[in-house]
All heavy atoms as an XYZ file, in Angstrom:
958
protein
N       4.708    -15.120     -6.807
C       3.826    -14.130     -7.314
C       4.423    -13.272     -8.431
O       3.797    -13.022     -9.365
C       3.288    -13.251     -6.243
C       2.149    -12.403     -6.596
S       1.421    -11.685     -5.172
C       0.536    -10.351     -5.882
N       5.716    -12.831     -8.150
C       6.424    -12.072     -9.075
C       6.568    -12.716    -10.417
O       6.454    -12.140    -11.492
C       7.720    -11.563     -8.564
C       8.535    -10.770     -9.536
C       8.402     -9.423     -9.831
C       9.555    -11.321    -10.389
N       9.269     -9.100    -10.794
C      10.033    -10.164    -11.157
C      10.212    -12.466    -10.537
C      11.084    -10.317    -12.007
C      11.178    -12.640    -11.422
C      11.687    -11.570    -12.147
N       6.902    -14.014    -10.355
C       7.145    -14.807    -11.539
C       5.877    -14.951    -12.394
O       5.973    -14.880    -13.627
C       7.636    -16.199    -11.233
C       9.148    -16.246    -10.854
C       9.503    -17.628    -10.345
C      10.055    -15.838    -12.007
N       4.740    -15.060    -11.739
C       3.467    -15.202    -12.526
C       3.131    -13.880    -13.196
O       2.690    -13.845    -14.328
C       2.337    -15.582    -11.581
C       2.423    -17.003    -11.050
S       1.025    -17.550    -10.107
C       0.649    -16.144     -9.065
N       3.324    -12.782    -12.453
C       2.946    -11.471    -13.039
C       3.938    -11.064    -14.129
O       3.563    -10.502    -15.161
C       2.962    -10.391    -11.914
C       1.854    -10.740    -10.993
C       2.692     -9.045    -12.528
C       1.818     -9.823     -9.725
N       5.272    -11.437    -13.984
C       6.227    -10.997    -14.967
C       6.031    -11.678    -16.286
O       6.711    -11.348    -17.320
C       7.631    -11.212    -14.363
O       7.903    -12.567    -14.205
N       5.257    -12.703    -16.407
C       4.969    -13.374    -17.630
C       4.066    -12.474    -18.551
O       4.146    -12.603    -19.820
C       4.285    -14.703    -17.462
C       5.160    -15.785    -16.941
O       6.378    -15.706    -17.260
N       4.640    -16.687    -16.198
N       3.349    -11.633    -18.025
C       2.408    -10.766    -18.777
C       2.827     -9.277    -18.873
O       2.436     -8.679    -19.768
C       1.001    -10.729    -18.116
C       0.343    -12.096    -18.336
C      -0.183    -12.647    -19.452
C       0.207    -13.126    -17.334
N      -0.644    -13.912    -19.179
C      -0.358    -14.265    -17.887
C       0.622    -13.237    -16.039
C      -0.623    -15.368    -17.229
C       0.379    -14.374    -15.288
C      -0.252    -15.518    -15.886
N       3.574     -8.796    -17.923
C       4.087     -7.459    -17.964
C       5.542     -7.319    -17.780
O       6.220     -8.364    -17.498
C       3.332     -6.587    -16.911
C       1.817     -6.525    -17.039
C       3.696     -7.126    -15.478
N       6.111     -6.132    -17.987
C       7.481     -5.891    -17.705
C       7.909     -6.326    -16.313
O       7.116     -6.038    -15.369
C       7.771     -4.389    -17.902
C       9.215     -3.973    -17.693
O      10.060     -4.534    -18.325
O       9.418     -3.071    -16.902
N       9.087     -6.897    -16.064
C       9.420     -7.381    -14.755
C       9.464     -6.236    -13.695
O       9.115     -6.412    -12.530
C      10.829     -7.960    -14.971
C      10.953     -8.386    -16.335
C      10.012     -7.386    -17.112
N       9.908     -5.039    -14.109
C       9.846     -3.908    -13.219
C       8.453     -3.570    -12.748
O       8.210     -3.187    -11.633
N       7.532     -3.556    -13.770
C       6.152     -3.259    -13.411
C       5.558     -4.413    -12.541
O       4.729     -4.132    -11.660
C       5.293     -3.097    -14.649
C       3.982     -2.290    -14.549
C       4.224     -0.985    -13.962
C       3.412     -2.186    -15.947
N       6.047     -5.578    -12.770
C       5.591     -6.755    -11.917
C       5.904     -6.493    -10.430
O       5.167     -6.762     -9.548
C       6.164     -8.074    -12.345
N       7.133     -5.986    -10.223
C       7.565     -5.618     -8.813
C       6.593     -4.556     -8.226
O       6.366     -4.572     -7.069
C       8.962     -5.185     -8.787
C       9.974     -6.299     -8.710
C      10.872     -6.547     -9.662
C      10.097     -7.304     -7.774
N      11.601     -7.694     -9.285
C      11.114     -8.180     -8.139
C       9.408     -7.581     -6.521
C      11.516     -9.262     -7.331
C       9.780     -8.702     -5.729
C      10.784     -9.477     -6.248
N       6.165     -3.591     -9.088
C       5.168     -2.580     -8.617
C       3.978     -3.248     -8.211
O       3.350     -2.973     -7.129
C       4.953     -1.655     -9.679
O       6.191     -0.874     -9.959
C       3.910     -0.590     -9.328
N       3.452     -4.210     -8.927
C       2.204     -4.936     -8.585
C       2.363     -5.722     -7.292
O       1.525     -5.805     -6.432
C       1.682     -5.784     -9.739
C       1.208     -5.033    -10.928
C       1.457     -5.523    -12.201
C       0.491     -3.887    -10.808
C       1.042     -4.824    -13.372
C       0.114     -3.143    -11.921
C       0.296     -3.669    -13.186
O      -0.061     -2.923    -14.251
N       3.516     -6.350     -7.171
C       3.771     -7.104     -5.951
C       3.884     -6.170     -4.809
O       3.374     -6.473     -3.698
C       5.118     -7.860     -6.011
C       5.578     -8.450     -4.736
C       4.993     -9.007     -7.047
N       4.559     -5.064     -4.933
C       4.534     -4.002     -3.913
C       3.151     -3.475     -3.454
O       2.904     -3.403     -2.229
C       5.495     -2.873     -4.369
C       5.706     -1.848     -3.315
N       5.592     -0.507     -3.573
C       6.047     -1.920     -1.994
C       5.849      0.240     -2.397
N       6.135     -0.658     -1.508
N       2.384     -3.178     -4.386
C       1.026     -2.741     -4.109
C       0.236     -3.795     -3.443
O      -0.476     -3.555     -2.493
C       0.318     -2.241     -5.380
C       0.967     -0.977     -5.956
C      -1.145     -2.008     -5.168
C       0.520     -0.543     -7.302
N       0.263     -5.014     -3.923
C      -0.489     -6.180     -3.367
C      -0.018     -6.445     -1.938
O      -0.819     -6.573     -0.992
N       1.284     -6.493     -1.721
C       1.841     -6.675     -0.356
C       1.430     -5.564      0.558
O       1.069     -5.776      1.769
C       3.353     -6.725     -0.396
C       3.985     -6.871      0.951
N       4.419     -5.706      1.586
C       4.248     -7.858      1.776
C       4.864     -6.083      2.805
N       4.730     -7.282      2.911
N       1.460     -4.296      0.019
C       1.106     -3.197      0.899
C      -0.382     -3.216      1.248
O      -0.706     -3.031      2.531
N      -1.294     -3.569      0.381
C      -2.706     -3.633      0.754
C      -2.979     -4.837      1.756
O      -3.684     -4.621      2.741
C      -3.523     -3.868     -0.507
C      -3.638     -2.749     -1.493
C      -4.307     -3.158     -2.780
C      -4.374     -1.558     -0.765
N      -2.449     -5.960      1.466
C      -2.641     -7.130      2.341
C      -1.932     -6.929      3.717
O      -2.607     -7.116      4.765
C      -2.098     -8.441      1.647
C      -2.952     -8.747      0.488
C      -2.079     -9.549      2.640
C      -2.400     -9.831     -0.499
N      -0.694     -6.447      3.769
C      -0.085     -6.296      5.100
C      -0.665     -5.209      5.885
O      -0.751     -5.243      7.078
C       1.467     -6.102      4.802
O       1.752     -4.847      4.291
N      -1.057     -4.096      5.219
C      -1.713     -3.041      5.972
C      -3.022     -3.510      6.592
O      -3.318     -3.216      7.744
C      -1.990     -1.865      5.043
C      -2.389     -0.653      5.850
C      -1.613      0.248      6.547
C      -3.777     -0.196      6.083
N      -2.497      1.177      7.203
C      -3.744      0.942      6.949
C      -5.056     -0.726      5.721
C      -4.836      1.562      7.337
C      -6.126     -0.027      6.172
C      -6.100      1.043      6.996
N      -3.896     -4.297      5.781
C      -5.095     -4.751      6.296
C      -4.848     -5.629      7.550
O      -5.474     -5.615      8.535
C      -5.864     -5.421      5.236
C      -7.041     -6.076      5.693
C      -8.280     -5.296      6.008
C      -7.214     -7.457      5.954
C      -9.417     -5.855      6.500
C      -8.356     -8.027      6.421
C      -9.475     -7.216      6.744
O     -10.631     -7.821      7.214
N      -3.928     -6.694      7.334
C      -3.635     -7.647      8.357
C      -2.957     -7.088      9.617
O      -3.224     -7.436     10.775
C      -2.848     -8.843      7.824
C      -3.587     -9.700      6.761
C      -2.726    -10.729      6.256
C      -4.928    -10.251      7.389
N      -2.036     -6.168      9.461
C      -1.209     -5.657     10.555
C      -1.842     -4.441     11.183
O      -1.687     -4.267     12.395
C       0.177     -5.304     10.084
C       1.084     -6.437      9.674
C       2.376     -5.893      9.155
C       1.342     -7.389     10.803
N      -2.429     -3.546     10.421
C      -2.844     -2.254     10.958
C      -4.332     -2.018     11.005
O      -4.794     -0.971     11.499
C      -2.119     -1.068     10.202
C      -0.661     -1.234     10.208
N       0.059     -0.981     11.245
C       0.184     -1.613      9.180
C       1.370     -1.162     10.928
N       1.430     -1.553      9.723
N      -5.166     -2.887     10.529
C      -6.594     -2.695     10.447
C      -7.343     -3.716     11.274
O      -8.191     -3.379     12.107
C      -7.115     -2.702      9.017
C      -8.546     -2.362      8.980
C      -9.635     -3.218      8.869
C      -9.151     -1.108      9.035
N     -10.820     -2.582      8.832
C     -10.564     -1.250      8.967
C      -8.644      0.233      9.137
C     -11.472     -0.129      8.915
C      -9.530      1.287      9.158
C     -10.901      1.020      9.053
N      -6.991     -5.012     11.110
C      -7.713     -6.019     11.857
C      -7.311     -5.993     13.234
O      -6.176     -5.928     13.652
C      -7.283     -7.439     11.195
O      -7.502     -7.425      9.818
C      -8.013     -8.551     11.817
N      -8.358     -6.063     14.100
C      -8.134     -5.991     15.565
C      -8.447     -7.377     16.232
O      -9.228     -8.170     15.639
C      -9.019     -4.939     16.165
C      -8.703     -3.500     15.824
C      -9.620     -2.667     16.593
C      -9.532     -1.273     16.362
N     -10.472     -0.567     17.108
N      -7.919     -7.497     17.375
C      -8.303     -8.706     18.172
C      -7.258     -9.782     18.098
O      -6.203     -9.631     17.467
N      -7.601    -10.892     18.665
C      -6.713    -12.028     18.638
C      -7.483    -13.277     18.300
O      -8.648    -13.422     18.662
C      -6.160    -12.183     20.067
O      -5.513    -13.340     20.188
N      -6.919    -14.148     17.454
C      -7.622    -15.421     17.166
C      -7.730    -16.376     18.313
O      -8.448    -17.373     18.251
C      -6.801    -15.973     16.043
C      -5.429    -15.475     16.211
C      -5.605    -14.091     16.841
N      -6.982    -16.072     19.410
C      -7.041    -16.979     20.530
C      -8.038    -16.544     21.544
O      -8.057    -15.345     22.005
C      -5.641    -16.936     21.240
C      -4.531    -17.399     20.216
C      -5.562    -17.883     22.433
C      -3.137    -17.229     20.719
N      -9.045    -17.411     21.877
C     -10.108    -16.990     22.776
C      -9.650    -17.067     24.188
O     -10.406    -16.502     25.074
C     -11.268    -17.943     22.552
O     -10.877    -19.318     22.853
N      -8.555    -17.586     24.508
C      -8.101    -17.684     25.917
C      -7.538    -16.338     26.494
O      -7.317    -16.235     27.683
C      -7.026    -18.725     26.164
C      -7.605    -20.131     25.842
O      -8.726    -20.328     25.993
O      -6.731    -20.958     25.536
N      -7.429    -15.324     25.668
C      -6.918    -13.987     26.172
C      -8.035    -13.227     26.844
O      -7.683    -12.147     27.351
C      -6.201    -13.254     25.037
C      -7.132    -12.892     23.948
O      -8.351    -12.994     24.085
O      -6.641    -12.431     22.866
N      -9.248    -13.641     26.813
C     -10.394    -12.958     27.565
C     -10.637    -11.610     27.135
O     -10.907    -10.746     27.899
C     -10.215    -13.069     29.006
C     -10.189    -14.550     29.491
C      -9.926    -14.634     30.973
O      -9.767    -13.647     31.707
N      -9.909    -15.848     31.514
N     -10.390    -11.295     25.771
C     -10.699     -9.972     25.326
C      -9.591     -8.915     25.537
O      -9.773     -7.807     25.291
N      -8.450     -9.356     26.062
C      -7.432     -8.376     26.339
C      -6.919     -7.620     25.096
O      -6.611     -6.445     25.215
C      -6.202     -9.132     26.999
C      -5.037     -8.364     27.365
C      -3.963     -9.200     27.982
C      -2.715     -8.350     28.259
N      -1.660     -9.236     28.800
N      -6.916     -8.262     23.988
C      -6.378     -7.670     22.757
C      -7.504     -7.269     21.693
O      -7.134     -6.986     20.575
C      -5.404     -8.624     22.036
C      -4.256     -8.973     22.905
C      -4.113    -10.266     23.431
C      -3.211     -8.070     23.298
C      -3.070    -10.647     24.154
C      -2.166     -8.393     24.098
C      -2.111     -9.719     24.494
O      -1.082    -10.061     25.305
N      -8.748     -7.230     22.161
C      -9.830     -6.925     21.291
C      -9.794     -5.524     20.673
O     -10.237     -5.309     19.526
C     -11.177     -7.155     21.934
C     -11.509     -8.625     22.096
O     -10.804     -9.448     21.442
O     -12.468     -8.903     22.774
N      -9.217     -4.567     21.353
C      -9.144     -3.288     20.850
C      -7.730     -2.913     20.241
O      -7.502     -1.756     19.825
C      -9.396     -2.270     22.028
O      -8.354     -2.334     22.984
N      -6.910     -3.838     20.026
C      -5.545     -3.629     19.528
C      -5.372     -4.362     18.202
O      -5.843     -5.407     17.934
C      -4.542     -4.141     20.524
C      -4.528     -3.466     21.808
S      -3.339     -4.177     22.972
C      -1.798     -3.761     22.267
N      -4.725     -3.629     17.285
C      -4.332     -4.285     15.998
C      -3.158     -5.240     16.185
O      -2.551     -5.253     17.250
C      -3.846     -3.185     14.957
O      -2.706     -2.485     15.380
C      -5.026     -2.246     14.765
N      -2.870     -6.063     15.177
C      -1.786     -7.050     15.333
C      -0.467     -6.296     15.529
O       0.366     -6.741     16.292
C      -1.772     -7.927     14.153
C      -0.697     -8.961     14.193
C      -0.796    -10.022     15.095
C       0.410     -8.897     13.389
C       0.136    -11.002     15.265
C       1.381     -9.873     13.471
C       1.274    -10.934     14.362
N      -0.310     -5.143     14.860
C       0.977     -4.433     14.988
C       1.091     -3.940     16.395
O       2.259     -3.961     16.940
C       0.971     -3.189     14.001
C       2.218     -2.434     14.118
C       2.450     -1.232     14.811
C       3.519     -2.846     13.542
N       3.734     -0.762     14.625
C       4.426     -1.721     13.951
C       4.026     -3.883     12.830
C       5.763     -1.800     13.485
C       5.241     -3.909     12.392
C       6.149     -2.873     12.843
N       0.096     -3.499     17.117
C       0.149     -3.066     18.418
C       0.373     -4.182     19.468
O       0.856     -3.904     20.511
C      -1.134     -2.274     18.771
C      -1.321     -1.020     17.994
C      -2.777     -0.464     18.080
O      -3.641     -1.167     18.536
O      -2.863      0.732     17.703
N       0.048     -5.387     19.085
C       0.280     -6.492     19.879
C       1.667     -7.097     19.841
O       2.167     -7.711     20.809
C      -0.783     -7.657     19.576
C      -2.210     -7.279     19.778
C      -3.102     -8.344     19.291
O      -2.804     -9.614     19.329
N      -4.250     -7.930     18.726
N       2.288     -6.885     18.673
C       3.656     -7.452     18.490
C       4.623     -6.955     19.594
O       4.824     -5.742     19.745
C       4.164     -7.156     17.080
C       3.401     -7.763     15.992
C       5.627     -7.603     16.953
C       3.758     -7.373     14.652
N       5.205     -7.863     20.281
C       6.238     -7.544     21.318
C       5.738     -6.571     22.342
O       6.471     -5.749     22.864
C       7.542     -7.096     20.640
C       8.207     -8.044     19.806
O       8.031     -9.326     20.057
O       8.863     -7.695     18.779
N       4.473     -6.738     22.662
C       3.754     -5.818     23.695
C       3.972     -4.421     23.431
O       4.092     -3.514     24.336
C       4.311     -6.158     25.049
C       3.877     -7.570     25.510
O       2.747     -7.979     25.209
O       4.641     -8.271     26.215
N       4.076     -3.957     22.168
C       4.150     -2.596     21.758
C       5.507     -1.940     21.892
O       5.696     -0.738     21.625
N       6.531     -2.762     22.171
C       7.879     -2.242     22.271
C       8.457     -2.010     20.843
O       8.356     -2.907     20.003
C       8.767     -3.237     23.016
C      10.230     -2.737     23.009
C       8.277     -3.484     24.463
N       8.930     -0.750     20.567
C       9.481     -0.447     19.256
C      10.883     -0.956     19.039
O      11.598     -1.259     20.011
C       9.487      1.040     19.087
C       8.197      1.642     18.715
C       7.668      1.236     17.355
O       6.845      0.284     17.251
N       8.122      1.758     16.324
N      11.293     -1.138     17.847
C      12.603     -1.409     17.398
C      13.118     -2.839     17.794
O      14.251     -2.963     18.143
C      13.573     -0.307     17.793
C      13.206      1.039     17.333
C      12.828      2.038     18.247
C      13.052      1.279     15.975
C      12.482      3.285     17.808
C      12.595      2.479     15.572
C      12.397      3.511     16.441
N      12.155     -3.693     17.972
C      12.565     -5.107     18.213
C      12.889     -5.810     16.864
O      12.599     -5.221     15.826
C      11.477     -5.929     18.971
O      10.278     -5.946     18.113
C      11.150     -5.315     20.263
N      13.467     -6.930     16.871
C      13.867     -7.612     15.660
C      12.712     -7.922     14.758
O      12.642     -7.735     13.558
C      14.574     -8.864     15.937
N      11.532     -8.331     15.372
C      10.316     -8.588     14.653
C       9.781     -7.433     13.930
O       9.382     -7.421     12.813
C       9.268     -9.139     15.585
O       9.737    -10.241     16.279
C       8.007     -9.595     14.861
N       9.734     -6.275     14.633
C       9.185     -5.052     14.120
C      10.158     -4.435     13.014
O       9.698     -3.920     12.010
C       8.926     -3.973     15.183
C       7.685     -4.322     16.003
C       7.484     -3.268     16.997
N       6.232     -3.516     17.725
C       5.214     -2.696     17.840
N       5.283     -1.461     17.208
N       4.170     -3.037     18.474
N      11.420     -4.621     13.216
C      12.354     -4.122     12.165
C      12.200     -4.918     10.934
O      12.203     -4.403      9.836
C      13.802     -4.287     12.715
C      14.173     -3.288     13.767
C      15.558     -3.521     14.240
C      15.942     -2.517     15.276
N      17.328     -2.839     15.822
N      12.007     -6.228     11.020
C      11.730     -7.017      9.893
C      10.564     -6.613      9.140
O      10.555     -6.479      7.865
C      11.626     -8.516     10.321
C      11.245     -9.514      9.135
C      12.278     -9.834      8.181
C       9.976     -9.931      9.050
C      11.914    -10.632      7.218
C       9.642    -10.768      7.974
C      10.659    -11.154      7.024
N       9.422     -6.417      9.858
C       8.153     -6.004      9.152
C       8.265     -4.595      8.535
O       7.499     -4.252      7.673
C       6.968     -6.005     10.155
C       6.368     -7.389     10.412
C       6.299     -7.956     11.672
C       6.034     -8.221      9.327
C       5.755     -9.206     11.910
C       5.481     -9.457      9.556
C       5.370     -9.970     10.809
N       9.273     -3.786      9.054
C       9.416     -2.427      8.516
C      10.372     -2.474      7.360
O      10.195     -1.702      6.366
C      10.035     -1.541      9.572
O       9.153     -1.451     10.724
C      10.190     -0.106      9.122
N      11.333     -3.391      7.267
C      12.254     -3.454      6.213
C      11.599     -3.949      4.883
O      11.938     -3.565      3.814
C      13.441     -4.381      6.616
C      14.148     -3.740      7.730
C      14.363     -4.679      5.427
C      15.136     -2.676      7.397
N      10.678     -4.906      5.016
C      10.078     -5.548      3.874
C       9.437     -4.522      2.854
O       9.697     -4.561      1.647
C       9.056     -6.695      4.267
C       9.776     -7.699      4.970
C       8.351     -7.197      3.060
C      10.826     -8.452      4.221
N       8.629     -3.607      3.322
C       8.041     -2.581      2.376
C       9.096     -1.768      1.714
O       9.028     -1.430      0.539
C       7.142     -1.776      3.176
C       6.876     -2.434      4.480
C       8.045     -3.428      4.657
N      10.223     -1.419      2.498
C      11.236     -0.591      1.911
C      12.037     -1.363      0.792
O      12.319     -0.825     -0.226
C      12.198     -0.114      3.035
C      13.412      0.568      2.501
C      11.497      0.757      4.030
N      12.259     -2.654      1.104
C      12.934     -3.426      0.061
C      12.046     -3.595     -1.193
O      12.607     -3.484     -2.254
C      13.327     -4.884      0.652
C      13.829     -5.834     -0.388
C      14.391     -4.659      1.734
N      10.782     -3.901     -1.052
C       9.967     -3.967     -2.147
C       9.807     -2.691     -2.906
O       9.774     -2.617     -4.185
C       8.528     -4.387     -1.724
C       8.415     -5.962     -1.343
C       6.977     -6.241     -0.802
C       8.761     -6.762     -2.558
N       9.836     -1.566     -2.186
C       9.866     -0.215     -2.830
C      11.135     -0.060     -3.656
O      10.975      0.348     -4.842
C       9.731      0.890     -1.825
C       9.925      2.249     -2.369
C       8.918      2.874     -3.113
C      11.128      2.923     -2.127
C       9.079      4.166     -3.604
C      11.245      4.184     -2.684
C      10.230      4.821     -3.383
N      12.235     -0.436     -3.141
C      13.436     -0.328     -3.894
C      13.476     -1.251     -5.080
O      13.956     -0.784     -6.161
C      14.712     -0.567     -3.032
C      14.952      0.455     -1.983
C      16.083      0.076     -0.970
C      15.237      1.849     -2.532
N      13.049     -2.448     -5.021
C      12.900     -3.324     -6.093
C      11.994     -2.774     -7.174
O      12.347     -2.872     -8.395
C      12.436     -4.766     -5.632
C      13.534     -5.599     -4.896
C      12.795     -6.789     -4.325
C      14.535     -6.011     -5.940
N      10.900     -2.265     -6.759
C       9.896     -1.818     -7.757
C      10.387     -0.511     -8.463
O      10.116     -0.346     -9.641
C       8.600     -1.472     -7.048
N      11.020      0.327     -7.792
C      11.474      1.571     -8.453
C      12.774      1.413     -9.161
O      13.004      2.118    -10.169
C      11.683      2.642     -7.332
O      12.595      2.252     -6.388
C      10.333      3.057     -6.752
N      13.645      0.522     -8.835
C      14.941      0.396     -9.472
C      15.093     -0.652    -10.598
O      16.038     -0.688    -11.286
C      16.083      0.194     -8.434
C      16.273      1.335     -7.573
O      16.239      2.497     -8.086
N      16.441      1.209     -6.349
N      13.961     -1.447    -10.626
C      14.115     -2.460    -11.703
C      13.336     -2.270    -12.907
O      13.123     -3.195    -13.700
C      13.749     -3.866    -11.031
O      12.347     -3.751    -10.744
N      12.937     -1.015    -13.128
C      12.028     -0.797    -14.351
C      12.458      0.533    -14.931
O      13.267      1.337    -14.370
C      10.535     -0.704    -13.868
O      10.329      0.431    -13.120
N      11.986      0.663    -16.145
C      12.243      1.878    -16.872
C      11.545      3.054    -16.233
O      10.280      2.927    -15.971
C      11.641      1.746    -18.295
C      11.919      2.924    -19.180
O      12.799      3.663    -18.884
O      11.245      3.013    -20.302
N      12.231      4.133    -15.970
C      11.666      5.172    -15.204
C      10.586      5.982    -15.970
O       9.731      6.682    -15.352
C      12.723      6.140    -14.623
C      13.507      5.589    -13.510
C      14.806      5.145    -13.748
C      12.954      5.439    -12.277
C      15.546      4.525    -12.742
C      13.664      4.912    -11.183
C      15.008      4.418    -11.460
N      10.561      5.882    -17.227
C       9.492      6.622    -18.003
C       8.118      5.853    -17.842
O       7.029      6.486    -18.036
C       9.907      6.755    -19.447
O      10.009      5.349    -20.030
N       8.130      4.544    -17.563
C       6.938      3.716    -17.514
C       6.645      3.342    -15.985
O       5.682      2.672    -15.758
C       7.066      2.529    -18.265
C       7.179      2.791    -19.789
C       7.312      1.589    -20.606
N       6.285      0.529    -20.270
C       6.551     -0.775    -20.304
N       7.770     -1.226    -20.641
N       5.582     -1.681    -19.938
N       7.392      3.832    -15.077
C       7.353      3.418    -13.716
C       6.340      4.356    -12.913
O       6.589      5.537    -12.851
C       8.764      3.612    -13.095
C       9.143      2.712    -12.047
C       8.246      2.547    -10.877
O       7.569      3.358    -10.442
N       8.446      1.426    -10.254
N       5.375      3.860    -12.244
C       4.515      4.615    -11.445
C       5.067      4.933    -10.094
O       4.718      4.279     -9.045
C       3.231      3.819    -11.313
C       3.666      2.354    -11.513
C       4.853      2.436    -12.434
N       6.055      5.842    -10.076
C       6.850      6.083     -8.836
C       5.857      6.650     -7.753
O       6.006      6.336     -6.562
C       7.914      7.144     -9.109
C       8.765      7.557     -7.895
C       9.486      6.317     -7.372
C       9.708      8.634     -8.347
N       4.891      7.508     -8.154
C       3.977      8.099     -7.093
C       3.196      7.044     -6.480
O       2.977      7.083     -5.184
N       2.701      5.970     -7.167
C       1.984      4.886     -6.458
C       2.857      4.162     -5.444
O       2.461      3.886     -4.372
C       1.376      3.990     -7.500
C       0.656      2.809     -6.904
C       0.450      4.700     -8.449
N       4.071      3.792     -5.894
C       5.017      3.093     -5.045
C       5.302      3.931     -3.825
O       5.425      3.411     -2.749
C       6.258      2.687     -5.731
C       6.028      1.520     -6.703
O       5.422      0.564     -6.285
N       6.596      1.582     -7.921
N       5.529      5.286     -4.033
C       5.856      6.127     -2.915
C       4.752      6.224     -1.899
O       4.992      6.206     -0.701
C       6.270      7.551     -3.407
C       6.880      8.453     -2.524
C       8.182      7.896     -1.936
C       7.137      9.834     -3.193
N       3.493      6.365     -2.371
C       2.368      6.429     -1.486
C       2.243      5.125     -0.657
O       1.974      5.218      0.536
C       1.070      6.659     -2.296
C       1.052      8.140     -2.795
C      -0.139      6.451     -1.502
C       0.008      8.421     -3.799
N       2.418      3.994     -1.263
C       2.335      2.789     -0.619
C       3.309      2.652      0.499
O       3.033      2.315      1.629
C       2.447      1.556     -1.568
C       2.613      0.224     -0.839
C       1.241      1.497     -2.501
N       4.601      2.930      0.200
C       5.575      2.829      1.210
C       5.449      3.816      2.345
O       5.710      3.544      3.550
C       6.985      2.846      0.615
C       7.496      4.204      0.218
C       8.018      2.189      1.557
N       5.025      5.067      2.026
C       4.935      6.115      3.001
C       3.721      5.781      3.988
O       3.899      5.872      5.225
C       4.708      7.470      2.385
C       4.153      8.528      3.379
C       5.967      7.987      1.790
N       2.661      5.292      3.393
C       1.477      4.854      4.258
C       1.878      3.757      5.225
O       1.630      3.738      6.411
C       0.262      4.533      3.478
C      -0.748      3.796      4.245
C      -0.316      5.694      2.788
N       2.579      2.714      4.742
C       3.071      1.601      5.507
C       4.025      2.088      6.597
O       3.930      1.623      7.709
C       3.674      0.525      4.679
C       2.651     -0.241      3.806
C       3.399     -1.268      2.917
C       1.632     -0.960      4.643
N       4.957      2.900      6.282
C       5.945      3.317      7.280
C       5.328      4.285      8.265
O       5.739      4.243      9.470
C       7.159      4.027      6.581
C       7.943      3.124      5.759
C       9.144      3.853      5.080
C       8.465      1.900      6.545
N       4.422      5.139      7.918
C       3.764      6.039      8.941
C       2.933      5.170      9.797
O       2.920      5.416     11.026
C       2.932      7.053      8.235
C       3.832      8.154      7.591
C       1.979      7.758      9.175
C       3.136      9.210      6.762
N       2.292      4.143      9.334
C       1.438      3.290     10.178
C       2.330      2.522     11.219
O       1.766      2.101     12.243
C       0.736      2.211      9.386
O      -0.095      2.824      8.424
N       3.607      2.333     10.953
C       4.476      1.592     11.876
C       5.185      2.490     12.899
O       5.896      2.018     13.678
C       5.472      0.840     11.025
C       4.862     -0.330     10.202
C       5.840     -0.940      9.299
C       5.388     -2.036      8.465
N       3.977     -2.505      8.455
N       4.982      3.836     12.772
C       5.744      4.694     13.704
C       5.128      4.500     15.112
O       3.982      4.229     15.341
C       5.475      6.127     13.309
C       6.166      6.622     12.044
C       5.730      8.046     11.682
C       7.675      6.569     12.117
N       6.076      4.703     16.109
C       5.655      4.550     17.498
C       4.684      5.624     17.925
O       3.821      5.479     18.807
C       6.835      4.651     18.442
O       7.537      5.866     18.301
N       4.681      6.842     17.308
C       3.647      7.832     17.587
C       2.333      7.558     17.083
O       1.299      8.124     17.534
C       4.141      9.176     17.043
O       4.313      9.087     15.644
N       2.138      6.526     16.257
C       0.878      6.095     15.737
C       0.238      4.924     16.544
O      -0.796      4.387     16.221
C       1.003      5.693     14.312
C       1.327      6.729     13.330
S       0.133      8.148     13.369
C      -1.238      7.396     12.500
N       0.951      4.527     17.603
C       0.467      3.408     18.493
C      -0.952      3.781     19.132
O      -0.911      4.845     19.764
C       1.491      3.068     19.542
C       1.091      1.996     20.406
N       1.138      0.577     20.001
C       0.588      1.872     21.649
C       0.763     -0.164     20.913
N       0.383      0.513     21.964
N      -1.896      3.027     18.944
C      -3.215      3.216     19.479
C      -3.897      4.459     18.934
O      -4.768      5.067     19.609
C      -3.153      3.196     20.980
C      -4.523      2.839     21.591
O      -5.289      2.101     20.965
O      -4.810      3.250     22.745
N      -3.465      5.023     17.786
C      -4.116      6.182     17.188
C      -5.042      5.695     16.051
O      -4.725      4.908     15.315
C      -2.989      7.118     16.562
C      -3.677      8.246     15.748
C      -2.074      7.686     17.620
N      -6.236      6.219     16.047
C      -7.221      5.968     15.097
C      -7.535      7.272     14.312
O      -8.113      8.172     14.972
C      -8.499      5.419     15.698
C      -8.299      4.169     16.482
C      -7.857      2.931     15.760
N      -7.698      1.826     16.554
C      -6.560      1.326     16.903
N      -5.422      1.888     16.587
N      -6.506      0.287     17.705
N      -7.036      7.490     13.155
C      -7.267      8.695     12.392
C      -8.675      8.940     12.085
O      -9.429      8.031     11.530
C      -6.411      8.663     11.141
C      -4.929      8.536     11.519
C      -6.671      9.888     10.254
C      -3.986      8.404     10.340
N      -9.216     10.081     12.384
C     -10.650     10.440     12.255
C     -11.618      9.503     12.988
O     -12.698      9.412     12.492
C     -10.983     10.633     10.759
C     -10.135     11.634      9.992
C     -10.465     11.530      8.512
C     -10.361     13.021     10.547
N     -11.161      8.721     13.876
C     -11.959      7.828     14.599
C     -12.326      6.542     13.839
O     -13.131      5.773     14.269
N     -11.727      6.332     12.736
C     -11.974      5.200     11.802
C     -11.331      3.948     12.547
O     -10.285      4.030     13.009
C     -11.419      5.371     10.495
C     -12.033      6.576      9.749
C     -11.564      4.109      9.594
C     -11.454      6.915      8.436
N     -12.132      2.849     12.580
C     -11.684      1.590     13.209
C     -11.468      1.804     14.691
O     -10.587      1.081     15.258
C     -10.437      1.105     12.498
C     -10.166     -0.433     12.769
O     -11.093     -1.083     13.104
N      -9.034     -0.767     12.569
N     -12.177      2.570     15.391
C     -12.083      2.833     16.774
C     -12.634      1.671     17.568
O     -12.179      1.226     18.517
C     -12.666      4.137     17.140
C     -12.483      4.400     18.723
C     -12.973      5.725     18.988
N     -12.053      6.701     18.418
C     -12.125      7.910     18.499
N     -13.015      8.515     19.334
N     -11.291      8.839     17.904
N     -13.862      1.173     17.120
C     -14.512      0.143     17.890
C     -14.368     -1.234     17.287
O     -14.294     -1.470     16.111
C     -15.929      0.503     18.064
C     -16.054      1.866     18.677
C     -16.528      2.967     18.042
C     -15.818      1.991     20.045
C     -16.681      4.145     18.627
C     -15.969      3.237     20.694
C     -16.341      4.371     19.992
O     -16.502      5.527     20.541
């Protein structure tokens, strides 16, 4: 994806677009979508997001650490590989902060303002 975007824009800005795209897609799939694609669980996971289902909610496992490191690495690539005068640092910072706050153990089973509760 980065190679395709970097043909049209500065490579540093291409990393920003990859970071934003990854942030939107991963937040939707990990922290918004609820339930399980497997029908044999008999509704056990219907009220849980995929992030809450990973490793039965245990924090700091290898899987969760991997999913936490990826946004940080993309943030570092996006911010350090471009000219800082043309770099939308605020956008990259908002994306990484939202993703990292969503992954905190204190946010387990929390629905802000009741959004996505049912």
